[in-house]
C-alpha positions as CSV (number, residue, x, y, z in Angstrom):
1,M,9.2,-28.3,-12.2
2,K,10.0,-28.0,-15.9
3,R,10.3,-24.6,-17.4
4,T,7.2,-24.9,-19.5
5,D,5.2,-26.1,-16.5
6,A,6.6,-23.2,-14.4
7,Q,5.9,-20.7,-17.2
8,S,2.3,-22.0,-17.5
9,R,1.7,-21.8,-13.8
10,F,3.3,-18.4,-13.6
11,D,1.1,-17.1,-16.5
12,A,-2.1,-18.5,-14.9
13,V,-1.4,-17.7,-11.2
14,V,0.9,-14.7,-11.0
15,W,0.7,-12.7,-14.2
16,P,-2.9,-11.6,-13.7
17,H,-1.6,-9.6,-10.7
18,A,1.3,-7.8,-12.5
19,A,-0.6,-4.5,-12.7
20,T,-1.4,-4.7,-9.0
21,V,2.3,-5.2,-8.2
22,L,3.3,-2.2,-10.4
23,R,0.6,0.0,-9.0
24,T,1.5,-0.9,-5.4
25,A,5.2,-0.3,-6.1
26,R,4.4,3.1,-7.5
27,Y,2.5,4.0,-4.3
28,L,5.5,3.0,-2.2
29,V,8.4,4.5,-4.2
30,H,8.6,8.2,-5.2
31,D,10.7,7.4,-8.2
32,P,8.7,5.9,-11.1
33,A,11.8,4.1,-12.6
34,A,12.6,2.6,-9.2
35,A,9.0,1.5,-8.8
36,E,9.2,-0.3,-12.1
37,D,12.5,-1.9,-11.2
38,I,11.0,-3.1,-7.9
39,A,7.9,-4.5,-9.6
40,Q,10.0,-6.2,-12.2
41,E,12.3,-7.8,-9.6
42,T,9.2,-8.9,-7.7
43,M,7.8,-10.7,-10.7
44,V,11.2,-12.3,-11.4
45,K,11.4,-13.5,-7.8
46,A,7.9,-14.9,-8.1
47,F,8.8,-16.7,-11.3
48,R,11.9,-18.2,-9.7
49,S,9.9,-19.4,-6.7
50,I,6.7,-20.4,-8.4
51,D,7.2,-24.0,-7.4
52,S,6.9,-22.9,-3.7
53,F,3.5,-21.3,-4.3
54,Q,0.8,-23.5,-2.8
55,D,-2.3,-24.0,-4.9
56,G,-5.4,-22.7,-3.1
57,T,-3.7,-19.9,-1.3
58,D,-4.0,-16.2,-2.2
59,A,-1.6,-15.4,-5.1
60,K,-2.0,-11.6,-4.5
61,A,-1.0,-11.9,-0.8
62,W,2.0,-14.1,-1.9
63,L,3.0,-11.5,-4.4
64,M,2.6,-8.6,-1.9
65,T,4.9,-10.4,0.5
66,I,7.5,-10.8,-2.2
67,L,7.0,-7.1,-3.2
68,R,7.4,-6.0,0.4
69,N,10.6,-8.0,0.8
70,T,11.9,-6.8,-2.5
71,R,11.3,-3.2,-1.5
72,V,13.1,-3.7,1.8
73,D,16.1,-5.2,-0.1
74,Y,16.0,-2.1,-2.4
75,L,16.0,0.3,0.5
76,R,18.8,-1.5,2.2
77,S,20.9,-1.5,-1.0
78,R,20.4,2.3,-1.3
79,A,21.1,2.7,2.4
80,S,18.9,5.7,2.4
81,R,16.2,5.4,5.0
82,H,16.3,9.1,5.8
83,G,12.9,10.7,5.6
84,E,11.1,7.5,6.5
85,T,9.4,7.4,9.9
86,S,8.8,4.2,11.7
87,L,5.6,4.0,13.9
88,E,7.6,2.4,16.6
89,S,9.9,5.4,16.8
90,M,7.1,7.9,17.1
91,T,6.6,9.3,20.6
92,H,3.2,10.9,19.9
93,E,0.3,10.8,17.4
94,P,1.1,12.7,14.2
95,A,-0.1,16.2,14.1
96,G,-3.5,16.9,12.8
97,V,-5.0,13.4,13.2
98,E,-7.3,14.5,15.9
99,D,-8.0,17.9,14.4
100,V,-10.3,16.6,11.6
101,S,-13.9,16.3,12.6
102,L,-15.7,14.3,10.0
103,D,-19.2,15.2,11.4
104,A,-18.5,18.9,10.5
105,H,-18.1,18.0,6.9
106,S,-21.1,16.4,5.4
107,A,-19.1,15.5,2.2
108,W,-17.2,12.9,4.2
109,E,-20.5,11.0,4.8
110,N,-19.8,9.3,1.5
111,P,-16.0,9.0,1.5
112,Q,-15.8,6.8,-1.6
113,A,-17.5,9.4,-3.8
114,L,-15.3,12.1,-2.3
115,L,-12.1,10.1,-2.7
116,Q,-12.9,9.4,-6.4
117,Q,-12.8,13.1,-7.1
118,F,-9.1,13.3,-6.2
119,S,-6.7,12.5,-9.0
120,D,-4.4,9.5,-8.8
121,Q,-1.4,11.9,-8.3
122,H,-3.2,13.5,-5.3
123,M,-3.8,10.1,-3.7
124,I,-0.2,8.9,-4.4
125,E,1.2,12.1,-2.8
126,A,-1.0,11.8,0.2
127,L,-0.2,8.1,0.7
128,Q,3.6,8.7,0.2
129,G,3.4,11.2,3.0
130,L,2.3,8.6,5.5
131,P,4.6,6.5,7.7
132,E,5.8,3.3,6.0
133,E,3.7,0.9,8.1
134,I,0.6,2.9,7.7
135,R,1.1,3.2,4.0
136,W,1.6,-0.5,3.5
137,T,-1.5,-1.3,5.6
138,L,-3.7,1.1,3.6
139,L,-2.4,-0.1,0.3
140,L,-3.1,-3.7,1.1
141,V,-6.5,-3.2,2.9
142,D,-8.1,-0.2,1.2
143,V,-6.4,0.0,-2.3
144,E,-6.0,-3.7,-3.1
145,G,-9.0,-4.8,-1.1
146,M,-7.1,-7.5,0.8
147,D,-8.9,-8.8,4.0
148,Q,-7.2,-7.9,7.2
149,A,-6.1,-11.4,8.1
150,D,-4.2,-11.7,4.8
151,A,-2.7,-8.2,5.2
152,A,-1.5,-9.3,8.6
153,K,0.3,-12.3,7.1
154,V,1.9,-10.1,4.4
155,L,3.0,-7.5,7.0
156,E,3.9,-10.2,9.6
157,V,1.9,-8.5,12.3
158,P,-1.2,-9.4,14.3
159,V,-4.6,-8.7,12.8
160,G,-5.2,-6.1,15.6
161,T,-2.2,-4.2,14.5
162,V,-3.6,-4.1,10.9
163,K,-7.0,-2.8,12.3
164,S,-5.2,-0.1,14.4
165,R,-3.0,1.0,11.5
166,A,-5.9,1.1,9.1
167,H,-7.9,3.3,11.5
168,R,-5.0,5.6,12.2
169,G,-4.0,5.7,8.6
170,R,-7.5,6.7,7.4
171,A,-7.5,9.5,9.9
172,M,-4.1,10.6,8.8
173,L,-5.2,10.4,5.1
174,R,-8.3,12.5,5.9
175,A,-6.1,15.1,7.6
176,K,-3.9,15.3,4.5
177,L,-6.7,15.4,2.0
178,L,-9.0,17.8,3.9
179,P,-7.1,21.0,2.9
180,L,-6.8,19.8,-0.7
181,A,-10.6,19.0,-0.8
182,K,-11.2,22.6,0.4
183,E,-8.8,24.0,-2.1
184,L,-10.4,22.0,-5.0
185,R,-13.8,23.1,-3.7
186,L,-14.9,19.5,-3.2
187,I,-16.2,20.5,0.2
188,H,-17.2,23.8,1.6
189,D,-16.8,25.2,5.1
């Protein structure tokens, strides 16, 4: 493919998702400069491989796969996976997941309205505190609105795993946000 054709295709197919790539990278990486580097590297890789993108497929899912792989490369290059917890290495459910009773808090009956009252920083911090696999799943399914089948392809897991991680992740997120919601007086005891 000629450079001008590649550039035109990139501009039409990939570039509209640049903000999504950056936003997702920021959710995944604690360091804003590193997130920008990972997002930029993702876009460069997408440009270099634009000829492998198949028309009619989901460009956002394709980019999220590239982003996921770029982030893995980044983590490997830093060789600092301390502090990250793999779901496979967990021997029990994370503390507090079962402790939150949504029926006891009527504010949770409309979770979208309640979630919109949290700042972006609060949400980023809550998501960053989740295990890697859970965080990725929630970012793809809930933040980016990707359907579960596409998220399963990006994450290279069965759809059932995405459903399970989304369910567990939402419970974990509620457990993290409940004390903050009380502190901010978004809900009352």
